[in-house]
SEMAR-407918 format. One record per residue: y, z, x of N, C-alpha, C in turn; residue number from 1; residue in three letters. Coordinates in pm, 1 decimal. Layout:
// SEMAR-407918
Y Z X Y Z X Y Z X NUM ala
...
***
This chain:
// SEMAR-407918
8835.5 11300.7 10205.1 8867.5 11198.4 10108.6 8943.5 11259.3 9992.8 1 met
9031.1 11178.4 9936.0 9111.2 11218.8 9821.3 9092.2 11117.4 9709.4 2 thr
9071.0 11166.8 9588.7 9057.1 11083.6 9469.8 9175.9 11115.9 9380.8 3 phe
9258.1 11012.0 9350.1 9377.4 11037.8 9270.7 9416.6 10914.8 9189.9 4 arg
9505.9 10934.6 9091.2 9555.0 10818.9 9016.5 9632.2 10723.5 9108.0 5 pro
9620.9 10595.6 9078.9 9697.7 10495.7 9153.2 9840.5 10492.1 9099.7 6 leu
9934.5 10456.7 9187.0 10075.3 10444.2 9150.7 10126.8 10309.9 9200.3 7 thr
10243.3 10267.3 9152.8 10300.3 10142.5 9204.1 10316.3 10141.7 9357.0 8 pro
10331.9 10257.6 9416.7 10342.0 10265.7 9562.6 10213.5 10229.6 9635.6 9 gly
10103.5 10214.6 9562.8 9974.2 10180.6 9623.2 9946.0 10030.2 9625.0 10 asp
10037.9 9949.0 9575.1 10013.1 9804.7 9564.7 9975.8 9742.8 9699.3 11 ile
10047.1 9775.1 9804.4 10016.1 9716.0 9936.1 9874.1 9752.4 9979.2 12 ala
9834.1 9876.1 9956.8 9698.0 9917.7 9992.8 9593.9 9849.9 9903.8 13 glu
9624.7 9830.3 9776.8 9533.0 9757.0 9688.5 9510.4 9615.9 9741.7 14 leu
9617.9 9548.8 9779.7 9604.5 9412.5 9831.8 9533.7 9408.7 9967.8 15 his
9557.4 9509.2 10050.4 9488.0 9514.3 10179.2 9337.7 9523.7 10157.3 16 arg
9295.5 9617.3 10072.6 9153.1 9635.5 10047.7 9094.7 9514.6 9974.0 17 leu
9169.5 9460.9 9882.0 9126.2 9342.3 9808.2 9099.4 9226.7 9905.0 18 glu
9188.1 9206.3 10002.4 9171.7 9098.1 10099.9 9048.9 9119.0 10188.5 19 ala
9016.2 9245.3 10215.9 8899.0 9276.8 10297.7 8768.5 9263.4 10220.2 20 glu
8776.8 9269.3 10087.8 8658.2 9283.2 10005.1 8624.1 9160.8 9920.7 21 thr
8723.2 9095.5 9865.7 8699.9 8987.9 9769.3 8748.5 8853.5 9820.8 22 tyr
8685.7 8746.4 9771.9 8733.2 8612.6 9804.6 8869.0 8592.6 9736.6 23 ile
8954.1 8507.8 9791.5 9088.6 8489.9 9735.3 9091.4 8453.9 9586.6 24 pro
8991.8 8384.5 9538.0 8989.5 8346.4 9396.3 8983.2 8468.3 9303.9 25 ala
8948.1 8584.5 9356.6 8938.4 8706.0 9275.6 9056.1 8800.7 9295.0 26 leu
9152.7 8763.6 9378.2 9266.7 8851.2 9403.8 9358.6 8857.5 9282.6 27 his
9406.5 8976.7 9253.0 9496.8 8999.8 9141.1 9642.1 8998.5 9189.4 28 glu
9731.8 8972.6 9097.6 9875.4 8974.9 9129.9 9928.7 9118.0 9122.7 29 ser
10045.3 9138.6 9183.8 10112.8 9267.5 9168.3 10130.3 9299.5 9020.8 30 asp
10174.7 9200.3 8944.5 10200.7 9221.6 8802.2 10074.9 9266.5 8726.7 31 asp
9959.8 9208.4 8759.7 9835.8 9246.6 8691.8 9800.0 9392.7 8722.7 32 ala
9807.6 9431.1 8850.4 9779.3 9570.3 8887.1 9879.0 9666.0 8820.9 33 phe
10007.0 9631.7 8828.9 10109.8 9719.2 8773.1 10095.6 9735.0 8621.7 34 leu
10061.2 9627.6 8553.9 10046.9 9633.9 8408.9 9929.1 9723.7 8368.8 35 arg
9819.5 9715.6 8443.7 9706.6 9804.2 8415.8 9745.7 9950.4 8434.6 36 leu
9821.5 9978.6 8539.4 9867.6 10115.7 8562.6 9961.9 10160.6 8452.1 37 met
10045.2 10070.2 8404.8 10142.6 10103.8 8301.8 10076.3 10126.3 8165.7 38 gln
9985.3 10037.6 8127.7 9923.4 10046.8 7996.5 9827.1 10163.9 7982.6 39 leu
9754.1 10194.1 8088.7 9653.8 10300.2 8081.0 9642.9 10369.7 8217.2 40 phe
9743.8 10450.5 8252.4 9744.9 10513.1 8385.3 9623.7 10600.7 8413.2 41 pro
9566.5 10661.1 8308.7 9449.2 10745.9 8330.4 9325.2 10665.6 8365.6 42 glu
9333.3 10532.2 8362.8 9221.5 10446.7 8399.9 9238.9 10378.4 8533.6 43 gly
9339.0 10419.8 8612.4 9365.3 10359.2 8743.8 9344.6 10465.0 8852.0 44 ala
9234.6 10452.2 8926.1 9196.8 10552.6 9025.2 9181.7 10492.2 9163.3 45 phe
9212.4 10570.3 9263.7 9190.5 10528.0 9401.2 9126.3 10638.8 9481.3 46 gly
9045.6 10598.9 9577.0 8985.0 10692.0 9671.9 9048.2 10662.7 9807.7 47 cys
9101.5 10765.4 9871.4 9173.7 10749.8 9996.6 9105.6 10831.9 10106.0 48 phe
9094.3 10771.9 10222.6 9037.5 10838.3 10340.1 9140.1 10825.5 10451.6 49 asp
9186.7 10938.6 10502.1 9289.7 10940.8 10606.0 9412.2 10860.2 10563.3 50 ala
9446.8 10869.3 10435.1 9565.3 10803.0 10384.6 9550.4 10655.9 10350.4 51 gly
9432.3 10600.4 10375.4 9408.7 10458.1 10345.5 9315.2 10445.0 10226.5 52 arg
9348.0 10349.7 10140.3 9265.5 10324.1 10024.0 9130.3 10269.4 10068.7 53 leu
9022.8 10330.7 10019.9 8888.8 10282.7 10056.1 8807.5 10242.9 9933.7 54 cys
8863.9 10263.5 9814.3 8798.4 10221.2 9691.5 8893.3 10238.9 9575.0 55 gly
8874.0 10157.9 9471.4 8957.8 10171.0 9353.0 8883.2 10121.3 9230.4 56 tyr
8931.2 10165.2 9114.3 8874.0 10121.3 8987.8 8983.6 10120.9 8881.8 57 ala
8974.2 10023.3 8793.6 9062.8 10015.6 8677.6 8976.5 10011.5 8553.2 58 phe
9018.3 10083.0 8451.0 8950.0 10081.0 8322.1 9055.3 10085.9 8212.8 59 ala
9028.8 10018.5 8103.4 9116.6 10024.9 7987.4 9030.0 10036.4 7862.5 60 thr
9083.1 10096.4 7758.2 9009.6 10094.9 7632.1 8992.2 9950.5 7585.2 61 pro
8879.6 9922.4 7526.0 8855.6 9787.6 7474.3 8761.0 9795.9 7355.2 62 ser
8746.4 9684.4 7288.2 8651.8 9676.4 7177.2 8518.3 9627.9 7232.2 63 arg
8411.9 9665.6 7169.1 8278.8 9621.9 7210.2 8275.2 9470.3 7223.2 64 thr
8226.5 9423.3 7335.4 8213.1 9280.2 7359.8 8332.6 9216.0 7425.9 65 gly
8447.7 9283.2 7431.0 8565.9 9227.9 7496.9 8554.8 9245.8 7648.2 66 asp
8608.5 9152.0 7722.3 8618.0 9164.2 7867.8 8759.4 9128.9 7910.7 67 thr
8802.7 9185.7 8022.2 8932.9 9151.2 8078.4 8921.0 9021.8 8157.4 68 leu
9019.1 8936.4 8143.3 9023.7 8813.8 8222.4 9073.0 8847.4 8362.3 69 gln
9005.6 8796.1 8463.1 9053.1 8813.5 8599.6 9178.4 8730.6 8620.6 70 leu
9263.1 8778.3 8710.3 9383.8 8707.3 8751.6 9479.2 8679.2 8636.7 71 arg
9486.5 8772.1 8544.3 9582.3 8757.9 8435.1 9643.1 8894.2 8404.4 72 ser
9762.7 8890.8 8350.5 9832.6 9013.5 8313.4 9806.5 9037.8 8165.1 73 val
9749.2 9153.0 8133.0 9724.9 9181.3 7991.4 9854.4 9231.7 7928.6 74 ile
9875.2 9197.1 7804.3 10000.6 9235.8 7740.5 9990.0 9368.0 7664.6 75 asp
9869.7 9404.1 7619.2 9855.7 9527.9 7544.6 9709.3 9569.2 7539.2 76 arg
9687.6 9692.2 7501.4 9552.2 9740.1 7473.4 9522.0 9702.6 7329.3 77 ile
9406.2 9643.7 7302.6 9375.6 9600.4 7166.7 9377.4 9715.6 7066.2 78 pro
9420.8 9685.6 6945.6 9415.4 9785.6 6838.9 9269.0 9820.7 6812.3 79 glu
9245.7 9940.6 6770.1 9110.0 9989.4 6740.6 9020.4 9987.1 6863.4 80 ala
9080.6 9999.7 6981.2 8999.8 10003.6 7104.3 8956.1 10145.1 7131.1 81 ala
***
């Protein structure tokens, strides 16, 4: 297994795993995934087994009590996060 930062080249694998794992109402857009990678690349990780994505996580700095909206593209990381 390999654990590494996610890149825009991983979008197809993100969607493949997402389709296998989550109901369609929870699927994210390309733009949402790409924006998370762009805003905070050190918070976008993937675990790969034999070249296929088998797990992923996204994290961004935030303020206490804030949550990310599903299925939306965030425009920025909050100030004082």
